[in-house]
C-alpha positions as a Markdown table, in Angstrom:
| # | Residue | x | y | z |
|---|---|---|---|---|
| 1 | Met | 74.2 | 57.7 | -27.4 |
| 2 | Gln | 75.3 | 58.7 | -24.0 |
| 3 | Gly | 74.6 | 56.1 | -21.2 |
| 4 | Thr | 73.7 | 53.3 | -23.6 |
| 5 | Thr | 74.9 | 49.9 | -22.4 |
| 6 | Leu | 75.3 | 47.4 | -25.3 |
| 7 | Leu | 75.5 | 43.7 | -24.9 |
| 8 | Phe | 77.9 | 42.0 | -27.4 |
| 9 | Ile | 78.0 | 38.2 | -27.6 |
| 10 | Glu | 79.1 | 35.5 | -29.9 |
| 11 | Arg | 76.2 | 34.3 | -32.1 |
| 12 | Pro | 75.1 | 30.9 | -30.8 |
| 13 | Gly | 76.0 | 28.2 | -33.4 |
| 14 | Arg | 78.1 | 30.5 | -35.5 |
| 15 | Gln | 81.8 | 30.9 | -35.1 |
| 16 | Leu | 82.4 | 34.3 | -36.7 |
| 17 | Asp | 79.1 | 36.2 | -36.2 |
| 18 | Tyr | 78.2 | 38.3 | -33.2 |
| 19 | Leu | 75.0 | 39.7 | -31.8 |
| 20 | Val | 74.5 | 43.1 | -30.3 |
| 21 | Gly | 71.6 | 44.4 | -28.3 |
| 22 | Ala | 71.1 | 47.1 | -25.6 |
| 23 | Phe | 69.9 | 47.2 | -22.0 |
| 24 | Ser | 67.0 | 49.6 | -21.2 |
| 25 | Pro | 68.3 | 53.0 | -20.2 |
| 26 | Glu | 68.0 | 54.0 | -16.6 |
| 27 | Gly | 64.5 | 55.0 | -15.6 |
| 28 | Leu | 62.8 | 52.6 | -18.2 |
| 29 | Lys | 62.1 | 49.4 | -16.4 |
| 30 | Gly | 61.2 | 46.1 | -18.0 |
| 31 | Gly | 61.8 | 45.7 | -21.7 |
| 32 | Tyr | 61.4 | 42.0 | -22.3 |
| 33 | Gly | 58.5 | 41.6 | -24.7 |
| 34 | Asp | 58.1 | 45.4 | -25.0 |
| 35 | Pro | 56.7 | 46.2 | -28.5 |
| 36 | His | 59.0 | 49.3 | -28.7 |
| 37 | Ala | 62.2 | 47.4 | -27.9 |
| 38 | Pro | 64.7 | 47.3 | -30.8 |
| 39 | Arg | 65.7 | 43.8 | -32.0 |
| 40 | Ser | 69.3 | 42.7 | -31.7 |
| 41 | Ile | 71.3 | 42.6 | -34.9 |
| 42 | Val | 73.9 | 40.2 | -36.2 |
| 43 | Leu | 77.3 | 41.9 | -36.7 |
| 44 | Pro | 79.9 | 40.6 | -39.2 |
| 45 | Pro | 83.3 | 39.7 | -37.9 |
| 46 | Val | 84.9 | 42.6 | -39.9 |
| 47 | Pro | 85.4 | 45.5 | -37.5 |
| 48 | Gly | 84.7 | 48.3 | -40.0 |
| 49 | Arg | 81.5 | 46.6 | -41.3 |
| 50 | Ala | 80.4 | 45.9 | -37.7 |
| 51 | Ala | 80.9 | 49.6 | -36.7 |
| 52 | Gln | 79.0 | 50.7 | -39.8 |
| 53 | Ala | 76.1 | 48.4 | -38.9 |
| 54 | Leu | 76.0 | 49.7 | -35.4 |
| 55 | Thr | 76.0 | 53.4 | -36.4 |
| 56 | Asp | 73.7 | 53.1 | -39.4 |
| 57 | Arg | 71.2 | 50.5 | -38.3 |
| 58 | Tyr | 71.2 | 49.6 | -34.6 |
| 59 | Leu | 71.8 | 52.9 | -32.8 |
| 60 | Pro | 69.1 | 54.8 | -34.8 |
| 61 | Ala | 66.6 | 52.0 | -34.2 |
| 62 | Tyr | 67.5 | 52.0 | -30.5 |
| 63 | Glu | 67.0 | 55.8 | -30.2 |
| 64 | Gln | 63.6 | 55.5 | -31.9 |
| 65 | Ala | 62.6 | 52.7 | -29.5 |
| 66 | Val | 63.6 | 54.7 | -26.4 |
| 67 | Tyr | 61.6 | 57.7 | -27.8 |
| 68 | Ala | 58.6 | 55.5 | -28.5 |
| 69 | Arg | 58.7 | 54.0 | -25.0 |
| 70 | Gln | 59.0 | 57.4 | -23.4 |
| 71 | Thr | 56.1 | 58.8 | -25.5 |
| 72 | Ala | 53.9 | 55.8 | -24.7 |
| 73 | Ala | 54.6 | 56.2 | -21.0 |
| 74 | Ile | 53.7 | 59.9 | -21.1 |
| 75 | Ser | 50.6 | 59.2 | -23.2 |
| 76 | Arg | 49.4 | 56.6 | -20.6 |
| 77 | Ala | 50.1 | 59.1 | -17.8 |
| 78 | Trp | 48.2 | 61.9 | -19.5 |
| 79 | Gly | 45.4 | 59.6 | -20.7 |
| 80 | His | 45.6 | 60.7 | -24.4 |
| 81 | Pro | 48.0 | 60.0 | -27.3 |
| 82 | Leu | 50.9 | 62.4 | -28.1 |
| 83 | Arg | 51.8 | 63.4 | -31.6 |
| 84 | Ala | 55.2 | 62.1 | -32.7 |
| 85 | Arg | 58.0 | 64.4 | -33.6 |
| 86 | Pro | 58.8 | 64.6 | -37.3 |
| 87 | Gly | 61.1 | 61.8 | -38.4 |
| 88 | Arg | 59.9 | 59.6 | -35.5 |
| 89 | Pro | 57.5 | 56.7 | -35.5 |
């Protein structure tokens, strides 16, 4: 995803695990406690498995979360719900 800033840290209390999360993209303020925000995930210490987890699990969830936030903001501005695109929540 272009412009996505990921946060990668050691998992507290675990020597070999890592956590990854993402900052809100530019233009979407807030995020803490947002029901549309994707949860961080635990990455294994094996690079190939970590990359697989990012591409298969985290980034698709992040993309869906950004879409949901944008849709919710537009719905609020227009005063009525929008229909989701196929394959989207």
